N, C-alpha and C positions, 0 to 999 in steps of 0.2 A: 045873525053879529051874536047873537045872546048867545044862540046855540054853541059858536065856536069857543067863547070864552067859558063857556061850564062844561066843554072838554078837554079846554086848555087846562083850568082848574082841579079836575077831575086826573088827569094824569099828573102834574106837581105833586099831588096827594098819593101817591099810589106808589109805594116804595119799591126800589129796584132792585131786581133780581139776580143772585150774586150769579158769575159764571160757573159753570160746572167745569171742574179739573180731571184730567183724564189724564192715567201716566200709562207709556208704554215701555217697554223693559224687552231690550233684543237678546237673543242667544250669543254666547258666545264660549263656553267652556267655564274655564275655571277664570276667565276674564268677565265672566259675572260677578262674579265677586264685590265686583265694583258698584252692582248695585244697592249693596247693604251700604257703603260710605254715603252713596246719596240718599238713601232713606233718613238715616239719621240727623242728615243736613233739611231734609224736609220735614221732620218730626221736631228738631228743634224749634223752627220757625212756626209751627202746628199748624203749616199748609193741612185745606180741606183737600183729599184728595177723592174724587165722586166715583170713578171708576179703574178698573186697572186692566191691561192685558197682558200676555207676556209669550214669549217662545222660551221653549228650551232653557237653559239655566233663568233666564228672563221672567218662565211660566213657573219655575216654584219659589223664587225668591219672589213672584207676584199674590201667588196664591196664596203663601206665608203670612205676608205682609196685608194682603188682604182679606183673609183667615181672621186678622186681631194681632199678631206678633208687631214689636214695635220695632227700629231699626236699629235698636241699641241690643235686644232679647236675638234678633237673629245673627249682631256680630258676635253673641256669645254662645249659640245653640252650633255656627258655621267652626266657631274654633274647638267643640269637643269632634267632630266629626272630624273619621278616619276615613280619609279620602280613598285611601289605597285599596281599606276594605271595601269602598262604595264602588267602586272601580272593578275591583278582580270578583268583587260579590264573595270576597271572605268571609266565611260562619265560624262564628267564635267556637273554639275546639270542644269545651265542655257541653256545648246543644247536642254534639253529634255520641251516638250510640257507640257502644264502646268496640262493637264489629265493624264500624263504618270510619271509625275514628282509627282503627289501627291499618285498616285497607288507604286509610286516606294520608297515614305517613312513613309506607310503602315507595309511593311511586315518585317517580319524577315527570312523565308524560303520560297522560289519559285520554286515550282516542274513543270518541265510538264507533263499533268496529261492527257491522249488518252485512250481511249474505257478501263475508271474504274480502268487501271495501270497506277501507277507511275513509269515516267521512268526518270533515273537521267539522269545529264547534261554528254556528251562524254566528256569534259576538264574544266578545272579552265576557262577559256579566249577562245574566239573565233580570240585574235590576231586581234581583230581591229584594237588596239590604236597601235600597235608594226607597223601597213601596215602603216597606217597614217602618225607614226613617220619618218618612210622609203621614204616615198611618196614625202612627205614635201621637204627633206634632199637631194633627186636624183633626184627632181623636174629640175633643170637646163640640166640635161640628159637626160632626158625625152624620146626624139628621138631617144636613143644609143637603137636596142631591139639585137644588137649582142656583148654580152659583150668582143669580142675581143676588138671591138673597142672602148671601153674607155680608160682612159686615162691612163691606165693601165690594161693589159688585165686582167681576171679574170673568174674564175669559181667556182659551189659550189656544195656541194653535198646532195642530199636527198635521202630517202630510199621510196621504193613503199612499203606500207604494206601489200598490197595483196599478193606478191608473194615475199619479202623479198629484192627483186635485190636494187644495187644503181642504181641513175639514176644522171647523172652529166649534169649541168643545165648551160647551156653557153649561149644559145639565148631566146628571148620576154621578159617577163615582169619582172624588173630587182628585182624591191621590194616584186614580188609575190614571183620570185624564192627564193630571202634570206629567206621572210617568213615558204614555204615550208621545210626550210636545218636547220629552229630553230624550228621547230614546235616538241618541248620537245613532247612525249607524256604523256596522262593529265592533262598537263599544258595547252598548247595549241590544239585545232582543227588542224586535217589532211585539206589538204590543195590541193585543185585538179588543176592540170598545165596537158594539153592536155589528159585531161580524166586519167590521173591516181592520183590516193589516197596515197599523198606524205605525212613523218612525216618527224624527227631531221635527217640528216643523220649520224649523231653521232653512229646513231643504228649497219650499215654496216661498215662507213669509215670515223671515225674520225680525218684523217691524211692523205688527199691523196696527198700524196707525189711522189708515181710512179704514177701519171695521171700527175703531173706538171712536172716530170724528163721529161716525153714524149710529151711534150711542146717544147721540148729544150733546158732546162733551161742545166747550165752549173755548176749551184754550188745553192744549195737549203739555206736558211735560214729556220729553224722550230722553232714552240714556241708550249712547248705544255702544257696545262692546265689541261689536263685529272687527275682525280683523283687518286692516286695508291690504292693499295688490303689494305683492313682494317686486324688489327690484332683483336683477340678475346673479348680484353678489349674495342673496338672503336664498334663491331657488338652488338650493345645496343637495336635495333628494330627490327620489321620486315622488316621495311624500309630499315634498313641498310645492312639487310641480301638480299633483292631483288634491290639494287645499286650495293652490291657485286654481283652477279650472274651475273649482265648486264655487268660488268664494267670485268670480265675476257676476254673475247673477245679482247677487245680494246687494254686492257693491254698488252694482249699474243701479238697483232697485231703490239705494238712498241717493242715488244722486239727486231724484226727484222729492224724497221721502222728509231729506233735510227740512227743505222749503216749507214741507208743512209741516213742520214741531215748532210749537212759539217759544217753548224753554227748551232748546236744546242742549244736551248735556251727550260728551264725546271726554272722557277719561282719558289718562297717556298712558296708555298697557299695552304699547309697541313691543315693549320688551321679553314679555309673557308669551303664554301659549296657551290653546284650549286646558293642558294638563298641568298646569301650572300652582295647583293648589296648594301642595307646600310653600309656596309664597303670596297665603290669604293676606295678611295681614297688610304687604305690600297694594296689593289691587285692592284692597278695602280702602287704604288711605287713598292711594290717587282717587279713586272716584271720591272720595271727601271732599277733594282740592279741585275736582272740577265743577261738581255741584255750588264751591263757595263762587269759585268764579260766577256764577248764575245769579249768584248771593240777592243783588237786586231787584231781579226780574221774580225770584221765589220771595220776597220779602211785598211786593205788589199782590200778589193770590191773595183768596180768598182762605178766612183763617177756619179754625174747626173751635165751635162755640163751648166755652171752656164749660157748660152746664152737661152736655153731651159726649163731655172725653169719654170713649171708653174705656174701660182695666183692661191693661196687657193683659193677653192670651195666654195660662199655665197649662202645663200637662196634665196628665189623670196619671195618678203612681197608682191605682189599683181598679180592680173590676172584680165584678160576680158575672160568669156567664152562667144565664139562666135557662138555653135552648143553644144546638148548638146543628146547623144543617149544612149537611155535607152533598156537594151536587158534581156530576162527573166519572161518578164511579161507576167502573165496567171489571177490571181486574182486581182491585187491591176492595177488600172489605171496611165497613166504616170502622169496625172497630180498631183494625192496622193506621186507619188516619187517625183516630180520634188516641192511641196509644202513641204514636208520634209524637199529636199535640200537646197529648201529659193534658188532657181539659177533663174536667172531670164538671158537669152541670151542678147549679147552685153551690159553687163553692169558691172564696173569697180568695184569689190571689192578685201578686204584685203584677203590677206592667214585666217588670223582668221576667217572670217566670213564665207569662204567658209571650212575651217574646221568643223566648226560650223555643216553647216548642214550637211555633212558627220557622224557628230556625232549623229545627231537630228532623221537621219534615220536608225541608225543601232541603237538607242535606244526603236524603237519600236520592237523590237527583230520578224519582220516579215522576216525577210531573214537570212538563213542560210547561203549564200553566196553572198558577199560583195565585187566584185573585180572593181577597176576603175582603170583609166590612165589619163592623159592628154597628147595631144600633140598641140604641134606649129599650129595654123593656115596655110594654105596658103600664106598668107600676113603678118606672123609673129607676125603680132599686138594682137595677143593674143592666143587662148588654144581652140582645142575640144575636150571636157568630154564624153567618152566612159565611163560607166557601164555594167557591167554583175552580174543580181541578180539571185539568186537562192532562192524563195522564201520557206519558213517553211511547212513543214507539220504535223508539231505539231502545231493546233489553243486552246487548252484548257491547264489551269492551276491552281495548286492551291498551293494557297498561306497560310501561318500562321504565325502568329502574339500573343503576349503578352502585358499585359499593369496593368500597375498599378498604380491609381493619389489618391489625397483628395477628386477628388469629384463624380470620378463612381467607384473609389473600384475597386477591381479587373476585369479582363474580359479577354477573348481570342476569338483571330479570327480566324475564316477559311472564304477564299474568293475562291469563284470563276469565274475562268477566261475566255469568249471564244470568239476567235475574228472569224470574216466571217460567222454571223449566219444568217443574211437576207441580207446584202450586203457587197460587195469585203470589202469595209473598214471601215466595222462597229466593235467594240466591245463591249461586257456586261461583266459587274462585278457586283459580290453580294456579302457582304460582309455580314456575321451573327457573330453578339460578342456574348459572352457570358459571364458568370460570376453576380457581384452584382448586375448589369442594365444591362437586355437584350436588344440588339439593332440589327439596318441593316440599312446599305446603299447600293443602288443599281445603276449601274449609265451604261447609254445606249447611244455610241454616234456613229455618223454618219462620222466618221474626213473627212474631203477634203482639207487638206492642208492649200495653200492660199485661198481658197473659203470659202465659207460659211460650217462650220460645224453645225450637226442637233444633239441636244442631249436633253437627259429625263433625270432626276434624284429624288429621293424616299429616303427619309431617316426617319428611326423611332427612338427617344432618349427621355432616362428617370434618371430622379435620385430623391433621398431623399434628401433636405438639407434645413438649417435653412438659409432662405432670410431676406432680408431687408424689412419691411414692407412696405415701400415708394413705391416699387415696387407693391403689392396689393390694399394697401388702400390709401383713401385719409385721409386729414390734419383732417375732423370730427371725421372721422372713427376708426386713431389712437390713439388721445384723447382722445373717448369715451371707448376703448379695453384698451390702456396705453401697448399696442404691439409695439417694437421696432423688433422684430423678429418674422419670423412664420417659422415653420418647415413645408413644405411642400413637396410635390410631383409632382413633374412636368413631362410632359407628350407634346413630340412634334412631330406631323406627316406631314412630307412637300414636295412638290411632286412641281418639275419646266418642264417644257417644255422652252428650251432655245437654240439660233442661234448664232455662235461664230464665228470669222476669225480674221486672224492676219494683225496688222496694223504695216508699218517700223519694217518687221520681228521679230522686237520684245516684241511687246503690242499684248496683247489680247482683244477684243471688245468681248463681247455680252450682248446680250438681251433676252429679256424673260417673261412668264408669272406663276405663283405659287401661289401653294395653301397651306393652312397651316393650320391645324388643332391644335388646344393648348389647354392642360387641367391644372391647377393648384389644387389641393384640398389639404386641411389639418386638422387634426386631432387636431387642436391644438385649434382653434374655432368652432372646430362641438358640436353639440346638445348633450348634456348629455345623450336625451333620445334616441338619435340615433345611429344605429350601423354604420351608412354611412358617408364617409367622406363630409364635407365639400366644395364646389365648391366654388374657388375665379375665376378660369376661366374655361370655356368650350364653344369657338368659333371657328369658320371656319373664316379665314380672305383670300381673294384674289386679288393679286396684277400684278403690272407689275414690270418690273426692269431691269436696266441697269449696266454694271459692267464695269470697263477699267482696266487693270495687268498690272503689268511690274514687275520683280524679276531677276535679276543677282547675288542673294547671290549664294556662290559655295559653302554654307551649309547650312541648314534650321533652323539647333540649334545651330550650331557655327559657323557662321557666320566670315570668315578673310578680303572678299572683294566682291563689292557690290553694288547694290541698289534694292529698291524695293516699290512698290506704288501697294496701290489695293482701288480703288475707285469706291464707288458702290449708287445708288439711289433706292431705293423703294417705289411705288407710291400705296397705299391701296387705292382702288375702293369698295370694298363690305367687310362687315362682316354680319356673322349670330348667329343665338341660343342666347346664351349668352347677349350679345348686344344687347338692347333693341334699340336704337337711335343711330345707327352706321354714321360717318360722314367721307368724306375722311382726308386722310392727308397722307405727307408722311418725310421717314427720309433718310436721306442723312449723307455717313458717309466716312471717308478716313483713310489709313494708311499707313506712309510711312518709310522708312530707308537707312540709308547711311551706310556702313561698311568699315573698312580700318585697314589696318597690319602699328603696327610702327616698327617691328621685327619680324622674322620667327615664335618666339612662344607669340606675344604679339597684340590681333587684338583688336579693339573698336568697338562697334556699335551704331549708334545713330537715335532714331526713335520716330516720331510723330505720334498722332494721334486726333482724333477730330469727331464729330458727331452731329444732331442734329435734333429734327422733326420739319415740316411744318406743320401746320392746326390743327384740334382737338387734345387738350390734354385731352381726358376723357378717352382713352383707356391707362392704365402704364405699360402694361404688358410686351408691345415691347420696352419698354424704355432702354436706358442706366443703364447699372449696370456694377460696377468695383468691383474688387477682385481675390482674390486667383493666381496662379501659371499655368500655363501650356499652349497650344496650341489646335486649331482644335474645340474653343468653341461656340457654337450654338446663332443664332441669335443675338441680340446688348452688349452680355455677355464678357466683356473682364478682361484679368488680371492685376492683380495691388498688386505689392508687396506690404507688413505689413499688407493686411487685406484680409478676410474669402472671399472666393467665394460670391458671389453678397450681398455686404457688403454697397455699394455706387452707391446711382440710381440720377437718374435725366435725363430730355427728350435734352440734350444736353451736350457735354462734351470735355474737351479738355485736352492731356494727353502729356507728353515724359516722354524717358528713355535714360538712360546710361547703357554702358555695356561695364567693361574691363574685357579682354578675356585672361587667363595667360595659354598655353599650357605647365604645368608642366613634364607632360611626354609626349609620341605620345600618341594622346585621351585622355588625362587624362587633365582635363581640372578645373582651380579655375579660379571660376567667382565673382567678387563683381561688383553688378546694383546699381542705384537709380533712383525711379521711382515720376512724382510729377503732380496731376491732380485739377483741379476744375472741377465740375461737381455738378450740381442744374436742377432748370426749368429755361430754358430763357435765357440764360447767353451770349449768344449773343446778346441780346438785353439792356441786363443791362450793359454790357459791362465786367461782372467778370470773364469774358474768357481770358481777357489780364492784368488781377491782380498777386498780388503775390499768388501760388498754397496755397490751403485750404488745400489736400490731399499729404502726400509724404508719403517713405516706400523705405527700404535701406535692401542690402540681402548681403548674403557672401553665395556662393555653391561652390559647387565640382561634377564632373560629369565624369561619363568613359564612351566614346563614343561605347560601342560595337555592333555585330553584331542584338541582339535584338531591336538597338532602346538606348537612351542615359541613362543612370543611373546615377539620378541625388539625391542630396537631399540638399537644400536648407535652411535656417533662416534665416527669413525678420525680420526687425523692425519698428515701427511705434510710432515716437517723438508724436504724435497727440493721443496715447494713450497709450504710455509706455508700450505698448506690444510687444510680439515675437511669430514665427509663424513660426514653424515647417514644409516644406513641402517634400512630396517624390514624386520620378515618373520612374516606370520602362517601359522599352520601347518604342517604337513611339507612340505619340497619334492618336486613331484615333475615 
């Protein structure tokens, strides 16, 4: 009896152990943003969560919460994320090399093409942008490879796509594990971890409550954002039926799992889909409202001790890379990879610069797998960078495009691109353009990153157009013929050999040699007795050149931010055939611009251009010519709104342009533009370049930024002529 009394007294004096609280977050795509609203309520009540488990979007948000981010911080993070870029793996334009950028902005369709078979991509996205985002957010915990050692212990679920078995990820590279758990089939490519091919964990276990309970959790808070079954009125497409079939198992599983959940939270998000990221605010609010309905149950749960409340996690803004380790290279060199990454040992860089280098390597499309991680150096003053690359076995691509404009008329583009032709780092690209004016472009580049790259270019271009007589005739010939405009057929055949390197990470400096054959013929002034066209130009020119480029525009056609510079100098050394007495001359020109945004939907672009000729002025066909609208015009032809193509000519010019761009709807742009210029012979000697502009033009336009490229219509007007011109263009310019 004494022993019994003693044991009872001892039990009463022992403090009760607080129940352990587990949090399980289901997958659901964009619907998973509701988890953030729930976490904000949990944080506001000070509930102590002891373990987090998640699948798919639940793994993404759950891992960040376990890493130390608060619900409010996650709300801010996901408001800044561009989910279109995440889902499509769009890379910022300015991170691509100039060669890759030019190629990316020509083609509407790009398909892998090996052994004369077109291979469709395995998924919409390779998950690179998602992986980058997670790696950045989790960098402060990059040393933690055991997920149970995170501020809140965590695990997530993926699916082995070869066996159909669930895989519980509790150790290793945390961003990679989370990416595997969220690799929704057909949207993201499978992820390889420990030689297992993994996809979205929701396929086999979208609500891992049993596994979380096995971790010793006494109370489970569960947030369920899964789809419910649709009725016949909602099953309106084949995709709806496939989603319904996929949901049968997970919905049936939930029937038993709901009963195992102590605090069950089911946000009202039936009207949203797995890709409703644009409605993120409403989805987060729905999660908040659902959590408040369980307010009393949440209030009864154990609270965090105030004394040990951790500080919210913060991103790292800059870093020093001490060592660089690259694994998996067979066809590509270390210098090529480091050149694309733009990394140098012991150099302090901003995290944005580091991320730009990652994107630059990804933009090459030379690697199917790109896993990387950072670890603190032994001295704790920097990071060691390790990457595991999986080289792509596909090295041939078929690319297609269409275009229409007022100069070249209709055109269809077929491109064949092949990598690793003669050397590991090379790429060859051939454009064949059919339509009203047959053309071609050929590019060959041995890309060596930071080192000197070597390239060859060849281009054939032609069009028929009425042009200013001043481009072809001298004043005496114009007076004698009375011609102000001549209808001509222009053919340009240009070949270049060049070398190019990067300066200060972002400037491309190149120099080389060029051969140009230029033919210009006309029926307008042909001899009536002859059936042949009259040639106004039929010559070969040989020159050397140098150029310097910088381009940080975020969009070539509708920039909202960034700067642009392109300076070029050509020194013409020889001429033959049509030119009887050739004297050396040089042409220098520069083009610069600056774009900035006044708001999310309003942007402005200010541009300035100029050029001049030095030396012999007898050859006019390479002079500057203003007029028309467009991009990628050849030689020294420059767009100028209000005038037709090649209407204003001279051996020197200055031009300024101001554009206001209003994005009235997503990818729908209303533009207001003005341009002003002086163009004449020797305006920099006479001082005419600094006087009031002699020529001006104003335009209003509407454009749709489509997958084919811009679909644009513009009406321009010039007060000098009192005339208006309509301009139309469809697709990327090439």
